[in-house]
C-alpha positions as CSV (number, residue, x, y, z in Angstrom):
1,M,137.8,97.0,25.1
2,S,137.2,99.6,22.1
3,R,139.9,102.5,20.9
4,T,138.6,105.9,20.8
5,R,141.0,106.7,17.7
6,F,143.5,104.9,15.3
7,D,146.0,105.9,13.0
8,A,146.4,104.4,9.9
9,K,150.1,104.4,9.5
10,S,150.1,102.0,12.6
11,C,150.1,98.4,12.3
12,P,147.0,97.5,14.5
13,L,148.6,94.5,16.4
14,C,152.2,96.2,17.7
15,G,151.5,99.8,17.1
16,Q,154.6,100.7,15.3
17,D,155.0,101.9,11.6
18,N,153.2,99.6,9.5
19,G,155.0,101.0,6.0
20,C,151.7,101.2,4.7
21,G,152.0,102.5,0.8
22,N,148.8,103.9,0.4
23,E,149.3,106.2,3.1
24,A,152.4,107.1,2.0
25,G,150.6,108.4,-1.0
26,K,151.8,105.8,-3.4
27,P,149.9,104.8,-6.4
28,E,147.1,101.7,-5.5
29,G,148.7,98.6,-5.8
30,D,152.5,99.7,-5.1
31,C,152.3,98.7,-1.6
32,W,154.5,95.9,-0.3
33,C,151.5,94.1,1.2
34,T,149.3,93.5,-2.2
35,Q,152.0,90.7,-2.5
36,A,151.4,89.5,0.7
37,T,149.6,86.9,2.1
38,F,148.0,87.2,5.7
39,P,146.5,84.2,6.9
40,K,143.0,84.5,8.4
41,E,143.6,83.4,11.8
42,M,146.3,86.3,12.1
43,L,143.8,89.0,10.4
44,Q,141.3,87.4,13.5
45,L,143.9,88.9,15.7
46,V,142.9,92.4,14.8
47,P,140.3,94.1,17.3
48,D,137.0,94.5,15.6
49,D,137.5,98.4,16.1
50,L,140.4,98.3,14.3
51,R,139.5,95.9,11.4
52,G,139.7,96.9,7.5
53,K,141.4,100.7,9.1
54,A,144.8,100.0,9.2
55,C,147.5,97.6,7.6
56,I,149.4,94.9,9.4
57,C,152.9,95.6,9.2
58,Q,155.6,93.6,7.6
59,S,156.9,92.5,10.9
60,C,153.9,91.3,12.5
61,L,153.4,89.3,9.5
62,R,156.9,87.8,9.5
63,R,156.7,86.8,13.3
64,F,153.1,85.4,12.6
65,S,154.0,83.2,9.9
66,A,157.7,81.9,11.1
67,S,155.1,80.7,14.2
68,S,152.9,79.2,12.4
69,S,156.1,77.0,10.3
């Protein structure tokens, strides 16, 4: 199912605020995600129509990492 709209400040997995530094106006490279590693398997969970358009949030990254260990 394709989504007709998205919010770049919302996590594409859970829909909550993703805390994106770029969307908050911070200088490029100051976002928390630039220091994070996102497993390929997690990135594949992002719906095709949202891939590359919105950041995954820290909570989803922590949950995925915890379930994978």
